Backbone as CSV, one residue per row, in Angstrom:
resi,resn,N_x,N_y,N_z,CA_x,CA_y,CA_z,C_x,C_y,C_z
1,MET,141.319,21.825,64.786,140.072,21.964,64.039,140.141,23.272,63.253
2,THR,139.565,23.298,62.073,139.631,24.475,61.211,138.552,25.470,61.594
3,VAL,138.699,26.682,61.084,137.705,27.726,61.331,136.364,27.305,60.736
4,GLN,136.414,26.706,59.559,135.176,26.247,58.912,134.491,25.179,59.772
5,GLY,135.273,24.252,60.347,134.732,23.213,61.210,134.125,23.795,62.467
6,GLU,134.744,24.834,63.026,134.214,25.481,64.212,132.917,26.216,63.902
7,LEU,132.859,26.839,62.715,131.632,27.519,62.299,130.506,26.510,62.120
8,ASP,130.837,25.367,61.536,129.814,24.340,61.334,129.297,23.815,62.670
9,VAL,130.198,23.631,63.650,129.789,23.160,64.964,128.922,24.211,65.646
10,ALA,129.320,25.479,65.564,128.529,26.555,66.167,127.166,26.657,65.495
11,SER,127.163,26.533,64.183,125.899,26.591,63.440,125.003,25.403,63.805
12,LEU,125.617,24.240,63.927,124.847,23.054,64.299,124.281,23.187,65.705
13,ARG,125.062,23.744,66.635,124.574,23.930,67.994,123.401,24.911,68.017
14,LYS,123.532,25.974,67.229,122.453,26.964,67.160,121.184,26.323,66.575
15,SER,121.353,25.551,65.524,120.211,24.866,64.906,119.601,23.852,65.867
16,LEU,120.473,23.151,66.595,119.995,22.167,67.561,119.215,22.838,68.682
17,ALA,119.684,23.988,69.150,118.978,24.722,70.206,117.617,25.186,69.698
18,ALA,117.567,25.690,68.452,116.288,26.125,67.875,115.335,24.937,67.733
19,LEU,115.869,23.820,67.284,115.051,22.622,67.127,114.541,22.138,68.486
20,ASN,115.377,22.219,69.499,114.984,21.825,70.856,113.847,22.708,71.360
21,ARG,113.908,24.013,71.101,112.821,24.917,71.498,111.531,24.549,70.779
22,GLN,111.641,24.227,69.503,110.450,23.836,68.747,109.843,22.546,69.295
23,VAL,110.688,21.599,69.659,110.208,20.337,70.222,109.505,20.596,71.551
24,GLN,110.090,21.445,72.398,109.471,21.764,73.684,108.122,22.455,73.477
25,HIS,108.059,23.360,72.504,106.798,24.045,72.211,105.748,23.040,71.724
26,ALA,106.176,22.131,70.846,105.251,21.117,70.329,104.770,20.211,71.457
27,GLN,105.662,19.854,72.378,105.269,19.018,73.509,104.251,19.748,74.386
28,ALA,104.482,21.031,74.616,103.544,21.814,75.425,102.173,21.864,74.762
29,ARG,102.149,22.065,73.445,100.870,22.098,72.723,100.186,20.739,72.775
30,LEU,100.970,19.665,72.696,100.406,18.320,72.769,99.753,18.090,74.137
31,VAL,100.422,18.503,75.190,99.867,18.357,76.539,98.581,19.176,76.663
32,GLU,98.578,20.395,76.130,97.373,21.227,76.174,96.223,20.557,75.443
33,THR,96.515,19.989,74.285,95.481,19.318,73.497,94.929,18.110,74.246
34,ILE,95.826,17.334,74.839,95.384,16.157,75.590,94.509,16.577,76.764
35,GLU,94.911,17.622,77.466,94.119,18.101,78.597,92.736,18.576,78.141
36,ALA,92.695,19.280,77.015,91.406,19.768,76.501,90.510,18.591,76.113
37,LYS,91.053,17.599,75.462,90.266,16.443,75.032,89.860,15.568,76.217
38,ARG,90.686,15.530,77.273,90.361,14.736,78.446,89.050,15.222,79.058
39,GLY,88.898,16.524,79.169,87.657,17.075,79.712,86.460,16.705,78.854
40,GLU,86.644,16.783,77.562,85.566,16.419,76.636,85.219,14.937,76.782
41,PHE,86.241,14.099,76.909,86.025,12.665,77.067,85.280,12.365,78.364
42,VAL,85.668,13.031,79.443,85.010,12.808,80.736,83.536,13.199,80.652
43,ARG,83.262,14.363,80.034,81.858,14.790,79.898,81.076,13.784,79.067
44,ALA,81.664,13.322,77.977,80.973,12.350,77.119,80.744,11.047,77.875
45,SER,81.723,10.630,78.664,81.574,9.400,79.447,80.433,9.527,80.445
46,ASP,80.304,10.693,81.060,79.206,10.906,82.001,77.862,10.745,81.302
47,HIS,77.742,11.262,80.096,76.482,11.156,79.357,76.213,9.719,78.931
48,VAL,77.256,8.991,78.585,77.080,7.603,78.175,76.497,6.797,79.336
49,GLN,77.003,7.005,80.524,76.494,6.275,81.682,75.017,6.607,81.920
50,GLU,74.662,7.886,81.815,73.263,8.282,81.987,72.385,7.604,80.937
51,LEU,72.845,7.596,79.696,72.062,6.989,78.623,71.936,5.482,78.814
52,GLN,72.995,4.828,79.289,72.918,3.395,79.542,71.903,3.096,80.645
53,GLU,71.868,3.929,81.674,70.891,3.740,82.744,69.473,3.933,82.208
54,THR,69.300,4.930,81.360,67.987,5.183,80.764,67.550,4.009,79.905
55,ILE,68.465,3.485,79.124,68.151,2.338,78.268,67.792,1.125,79.116
56,ALA,68.521,0.904,80.191,68.220,-0.228,81.085,66.825,-0.084,81.680
57,LYS,66.465,1.139,82.052,65.140,1.382,82.627,64.044,1.122,81.584
58,ILE,64.279,1.571,80.361,63.298,1.341,79.289,63.144,-0.155,79.033
59,ARG,64.271,-0.880,79.004,64.203,-2.326,78.784,63.385,-3.001,79.888
60,LYS,63.598,-2.569,81.118,62.856,-3.146,82.246,61.364,-2.868,82.082
61,ASP,61.021,-1.631,81.706,59.614,-1.289,81.505,58.990,-2.112,80.385
62,VAL,59.737,-2.300,79.319,59.216,-3.109,78.201,59.021,-4.549,78.650
63,GLN,59.969,-5.079,79.419,59.851,-6.446,79.909,58.633,-6.596,80.817
64,ILE,58.433,-5.633,81.735,57.279,-5.686,82.640,55.980,-5.664,81.845
65,THR,55.914,-4.758,80.870,54.707,-4.642,80.042,54.470,-5.918,79.246
66,SER,55.543,-6.462,78.692,55.424,-7.690,77.908,54.930,-8.846,78.769
67,GLU,55.487,-8.963,79.980,55.051,-10.027,80.892,53.585,-9.845,81.287
68,ALA,53.192,-8.584,81.517,51.797,-8.322,81.890,50.856,-8.694,80.750
69,TRP,51.243,-8.350,79.538,50.402,-8.689,78.391,50.329,-10.204,78.202
70,SER,51.456,-10.881,78.442,51.455,-12.343,78.318,50.530,-12.964,79.356
71,ALA,50.591,-12.435,80.585,49.718,-12.945,81.652,48.256,-12.662,81.336
72,GLU,47.991,-11.474,80.799,46.609,-11.120,80.455,46.098,-11.978,79.305
73,ALA,46.988,-12.292,78.372,46.572,-13.146,77.255,46.234,-14.543,77.753
74,ALA,46.950,-15.011,78.768,46.682,-16.344,79.318,45.385,-16.368,80.127
75,ASP,45.142,-15.306,80.894,43.945,-15.218,81.738,43.461,-13.768,81.730
76,PRO,42.634,-13.371,80.761,42.242,-11.972,80.592,41.617,-11.339,81.829
77,ALA,40.916,-12.075,82.653,40.248,-11.497,83.821,41.237,-11.178,84.944
78,SER,42.357,-11.855,84.995,43.257,-11.715,86.141,44.134,-10.470,86.100
79,GLY,44.514,-10.028,84.940,45.532,-8.991,84.943,45.205,-7.711,84.234
80,SER,43.951,-7.462,83.911,43.638,-6.283,83.114,43.969,-4.983,83.846
81,ARG,43.695,-4.915,85.145,43.995,-3.684,85.886,45.492,-3.491,86.044
82,SER,46.186,-4.554,86.438,47.620,-4.394,86.660,48.335,-4.085,85.346
83,ALA,47.903,-4.706,84.269,48.536,-4.427,82.979,48.275,-2.981,82.571
84,ALA,47.053,-2.512,82.783,46.729,-1.128,82.426,47.530,-0.151,83.267
85,SER,47.632,-0.422,84.569,48.397,0.493,85.430,49.878,0.451,85.087
86,GLN,50.382,-0.723,84.739,51.790,-0.821,84.345,52.051,-0.080,83.035
87,ILE,51.081,-0.172,82.133,51.231,0.551,80.869,51.192,2.053,81.114
88,GLN,50.303,2.502,81.992,50.252,3.932,82.320,51.559,4.386,82.968
89,LYS,52.097,3.568,83.875,53.367,3.904,84.511,54.485,3.945,83.475
90,ALA,54.498,2.963,82.596,55.524,2.926,81.552,55.410,4.142,80.636
91,ALA,54.176,4.548,80.329,53.975,5.726,79.481,54.464,6.986,80.188
92,ALA,54.177,7.093,81.490,54.651,8.253,82.252,56.179,8.258,82.326
93,ASP,56.761,7.076,82.570,58.226,6.976,82.603,58.823,7.341,81.249
94,HIS,58.161,6.887,80.192,58.640,7.198,78.847,58.618,8.707,78.601
95,ALA,57.560,9.362,79.028,57.466,10.813,78.855,58.575,11.520,79.634
96,ALA,58.835,11.057,80.853,59.906,11.657,81.661,61.257,11.426,81.021
97,ILE,61.470,10.235,80.519,62.747,9.919,79.860,62.898,10.734,78.587
98,SER,61.816,10.911,77.857,61.873,11.732,76.641,62.285,13.158,76.970
99,ARG,61.748,13.694,78.063,62.141,15.050,78.487,63.619,15.083,78.866
100,GLU,64.093,14.042,79.555,65.506,13.970,79.936,66.391,13.918,78.689
101,ILE,65.974,13.149,77.710,66.748,13.030,76.471,66.823,14.382,75.764
102,GLU,65.700,15.088,75.709,65.699,16.419,75.094,66.645,17.353,75.832
103,THR,66.667,17.272,77.156,67.566,18.102,77.958,69.017,17.749,77.669
104,VAL,69.321,16.457,77.604,70.688,16.018,77.315,71.099,16.455,75.914
105,GLN,70.186,16.362,74.967,70.511,16.794,73.609,70.782,18.289,73.555
106,ALA,69.997,19.071,74.268,70.231,20.521,74.314,71.580,20.817,74.965
107,ALA,71.888,20.122,76.039,73.183,20.312,76.702,74.319,19.904,75.775
108,SER,74.111,18.844,75.024,75.127,18.381,74.072,75.378,19.432,72.991
109,GLN,74.317,20.056,72.512,74.480,21.117,71.510,75.237,22.302,72.088
110,ILE,74.941,22.641,73.324,75.649,23.746,73.978,77.130,23.403,74.133
111,LEU,77.418,22.159,74.539,78.805,21.739,74.684,79.538,21.763,73.343
112,ALA,78.847,21.402,72.274,79.472,21.434,70.950,79.842,22.867,70.572
113,VAL,78.954,23.806,70.868,79.239,25.216,70.578,80.416,25.696,71.427
114,LEU,80.429,25.316,72.696,81.531,25.712,73.573,82.850,25.107,73.108
115,LEU,82.823,23.852,72.666,84.026,23.204,72.166,84.542,23.918,70.926
116,SER,83.639,24.270,70.040,84.028,24.992,68.836,84.656,26.339,69.191
117,ALA,84.058,27.039,70.141,84.616,28.326,70.574,85.992,28.133,71.197
118,GLN,86.154,27.071,71.991,87.446,26.800,72.623,88.495,26.495,71.562
119,GLN,88.138,25.756,70.533,89.079,25.430,69.468,89.493,26.697,68.720
120,GLN,88.548,27.584,68.477,88.877,28.834,67.801,89.791,29.691,68.668
121,LEU,89.519,29.747,69.963,90.375,30.506,70.866,91.773,29.904,70.942
122,SER,91.847,28.584,70.915,93.139,27.912,70.923,93.915,28.236,69.649
123,SER,93.229,28.220,68.517,93.871,28.582,67.250,94.350,30.020,67.296
124,LEU,93.536,30.898,67.828,93.911,32.303,67.947,95.146,32.454,68.830
125,ALA,95.154,31.778,69.965,96.302,31.865,70.869,97.557,31.324,70.212
126,SER,97.409,30.259,69.457,98.550,29.675,68.762,99.106,30.640,67.724
127,LEU,98.215,31.269,66.960,98.665,32.223,65.939,99.331,33.437,66.575
128,VAL,98.763,33.939,67.630,99.346,35.090,68.323,100.699,34.699,68.915
129,GLY,100.781,33.489,69.473,102.035,33.006,70.043,103.136,32.881,69.018
130,ARG,102.751,32.653,67.768,103.743,32.541,66.697,103.884,33.856,65.938
131,ALA,103.327,34.931,66.490,103.414,36.284,65.920,102.783,36.354,64.528
132,LYS,101.732,35.575,64.302,100.999,35.612,63.022,99.725,36.418,63.247
133,TYR,99.915,37.719,63.428,98.816,38.592,63.830,97.770,38.783,62.732
134,VAL,98.199,38.810,61.471,97.258,39.003,60.375,96.318,37.790,60.309
135,GLU,96.881,36.588,60.384,96.051,35.379,60.346,95.132,35.322,61.572
136,ALA,95.662,35.754,62.716,94.849,35.768,63.933,93.681,36.730,63.791
137,ALA,93.915,37.862,63.176,92.859,38.846,62.994,91.785,38.344,62.036
138,GLU,92.155,37.457,61.121,91.197,36.939,60.146,90.283,35.860,60.729
139,LEU,90.644,35.331,61.900,89.770,34.322,62.521,88.532,35.000,62.939
C-alpha cells in the first residue's frame, strides 16, 4: 500500500471516529428529548382522564335533568320538587366543575411556563456543551 493510501485510511478512520462521536451525541440528545416529552405526555394524559370524567358527570347530570323535565311535562304535579332539587344539584355540581376547570387551566398555564423554561435551559445546555458561549449568553 502506498503512503498516500495509508494517509487516506488514517484520515478516513479519524473522520469515522469523529462521525461516530457525533452520532452518539445525537443519540443521547434524542433520548433526552424523548424522556422530556414522555413526562409532558404523561401529565397531559392525566388531565385528559380527569376531563373525560368531568364530561361524563356533566352528561349524566344533563340526562337526569332532561328526564326530570320530561316526567314533569307528562305529569306536572308529580315531579316539580324532584326536578327542582335535581336542577339545584346539577347547578351546584356545575359550579364545582367550573372551579375545577379553572384550577386545571391555571395548572396548565403553569406547566406551559415550566416547559418553556425547560426548553430554554436545554438549549442553553446544548450551546454550552458545544462551546458556543456567545450564543448561550444571548439566550
